[in-house]
N, C-alpha and C positions, 0 to 999 in steps of 0.2 A: 504494500500500500504506500503510495507516494506521499500522502498527507494523512495525518492522524491528529484529532483533537486531543490534547493532553491536559488542558486546564481551561476552565471558564469561571469568571468571577466579575464583580463590579468594583470599580475604584470609588474614591470618596465622594465624587460628584454624581454617582449613580450610573456612569457610563459602563456598559457591558464590555468585557474584554474576553477575547477567545485566543488561546495560544495553540498553534498547530506545529507539529514536528514534520519536517520534510526530508525524505531520503534523497531528494534531488538537489537540495540547497546545500552547498558546501562551505561557502565562505562569508555569508552575510545573513543578517536578520532584517526582515522587512515588515512594515506595518502599513495598513490602509484602513480607511473607513468602509464599513459594510453597513449602510444605513446609519443607525445611531450607535452602532458598535464599532470597536476597534479590533481588527484581526491582525495578529502578529504571527509571522511564520519564522521558525527557527530551524537550524540544521538538526537533524535527528541525533547527531553525535554529541551535541552540546550538553554540558553538565547543567544541573539545576541552578547552581550559583551563577554560572555565566548567563544562563537564560534570564534570571531575575535582574541581573545588572543591565543587560541590553534592553530588556523589555521596559524596565523603569525609565531608562533614557529615552526610548522611542515614545513612550506614552506622554512624557513631558513635552516633547517636541510636537507631537500630533495635536495635543490640546492647545498648546501655544499658537500653532499655525492656524487652527480653526478659529480661535478667538480673534486673531488679527485679521483673518480673511472676512469674518463676519462684520467687523468694523468697517473694513474697506468697501464692503458691499452695501453699506447703509446709504440712505438718501442724503444724510448730512455730509458724509464723506464725499459723495458724488458732487454735491453743491460746492464744497470747499475745493475740490479738484478743478471744477469748471472755473471758479473764481481765480484760482492760481493761473490757469492757462490763459484766461482773459487778460490778466496783467502781463504775463510773460510774452504773449504773441500779438495781442490786440490792443495794447496800451490801456487796458481797463475800460474800453468803450462799451462793451456789451452789457456789463452790470447785471448778470442773471440774478433773479430773485428766487426762483424755484427750479431745481434740477433734481429729477427723481427717476427711479426705475419703475417701469410698468410692465405688465404681463400680457397685455392684449394687443401689442403691436406686432402683428404677424406678417405684414406686408412692407414693413420699413424697419430700419435699425434704430432710427431716432427721428424726432420731429421737434419743431420749435414754434412758439407763438410770441411774436415780437411785442404785441400790445400788452401781454402779461409778463414779459421777460421770463418766460418759462421754457424749459427743455424737458422732454420725456425721452428716456433711453430704454430700449428693449432689454428685458432681463436676460435675453440670450447672449448679451455681450458681457455678462458678469465674468465669464471664464476667458474672455479674450485677452491677448497680451496688452500691457499698459499702453504701448504706443498706438495700438488700434483704437482703444477707448479714447485716448487723448485726441486722435485725429477726428473721431466722430464728434467729440465735444467741441473742438475748434470749428468744425463744419457748422454745427448748430449755433455756436456763439457768433459766428460770422453773419448768420441770418438775423440775429438780434441787432446788428449794426447796419448791414447793407439794405438798400431799398430797391434793388434791381433784380430780386429773385435769385437766379443762378447766373446773373450777368457778370460783366467785367469787374465791377466793384466788389461783388461777392467773391469771385474767383481770386482776386488779388489778396483779399483778406485771408481766405483759407490756405492759400499757398505759403503763408508765413510759417505754417507748421512744417518743419523740415523732413518729417518721415511720411509725408502724404502719399507718395507713390507706393511705399512698402505697405501702408495700411490699405491702399486701393487694391493691391494684389491679394492681400489676406482676405478682405471682405468679398472680393470677387469669387475666390475659391470657396469661402464659407457659404456664400449665397448660392453657388452652383450646387454644393453638397446638400444644402437645406432643400432646395427645390427638387433635387433628384430623390432624396430620401422620403419626402413628404408628399410630393406631387403638387405642393402649393406654389403660389406665385413667388417670384424671386424677391427677397427682401431688399429694400433700398433705403435711402435716407428720405427726407421730406420731399414729396412731390409738390405740395403747396404748404410752405412752412407756416402760414398765418391762418390756415383754415381752422375752424373749431374742431377740436379732437375729442372724441369720447373717452380717450385715455386719461383726460384730466382728473377724473375721479377714481382712477384705478389704484389698487393697493400695491404694496411692495411685492416684488417677485420672490419666488422660492429660493431657499439657500442652494448654492451649487454643491456638487459632490466634493468630498475631500480628495486630496491627492496622496499618492504613495509616499512613504518615507522609509529610508533604509540606512543601515550603517554596517560597516564591515565587522565581521565576527572573527576574522583571521582565518587562516587555512585550516581545513579539516586535518585531524591527526594523521600523519603519514602521507599527506598529499604534497605535491610539488608546486611551489608558487609559480604563477604565470608571470614570464618575463614582461546635460538643459533648454455717399456724399462726397469729404474726400473728393477727389476728382474722379467721380465714378461715371463719367459720361459713357453711354453705351449700355449700361445695365441698370441705371436707376429707373 
């Protein structure tokens, strides 16, 4: 048997923990979230003392990362991020008042309403790289300033973000994958940034899944060591 559950328990905050021994894992201990539980896989050869040491270390890291990630996914953190980008790239001219995650934007990545100084961002971008989220926010912030839709004034503003083309490529790929997997229309940014949007009263999006964490356990006994909008013309 490649995997065997050797221990299950709850830590002080009530989080369930499951420890599995693997005959295929030789040199490292790995942990990941399985729903609300943390699952830790250790090499079958590892002693109980070594297991306890590595598991304790990984549990601290997993809980710390989830707490930080939850803060970064909050509406308040998103608003502060947008305000920082406004100052850094747009001379503080956009002055956003409300920036938040929404869960019912299925045909666009984000949208803005200049009259309300508000921006809504699809919860599907919670797991996107930082530079992609920043590009989307700069795109929407530019709409709070420009008065020509997607015209020259707007394009000049959003191009101040230096990683625009990289974000363009990432979202184009994500958009294609989304449409292929779901059969839905391709997500884009705002088609009409100032239209009334039903998303205005939407609640926060769901938490994203946690990511794997691992650390080296050293070589197995007797083993031999081996020598991480946007200029989206054409798909918006």
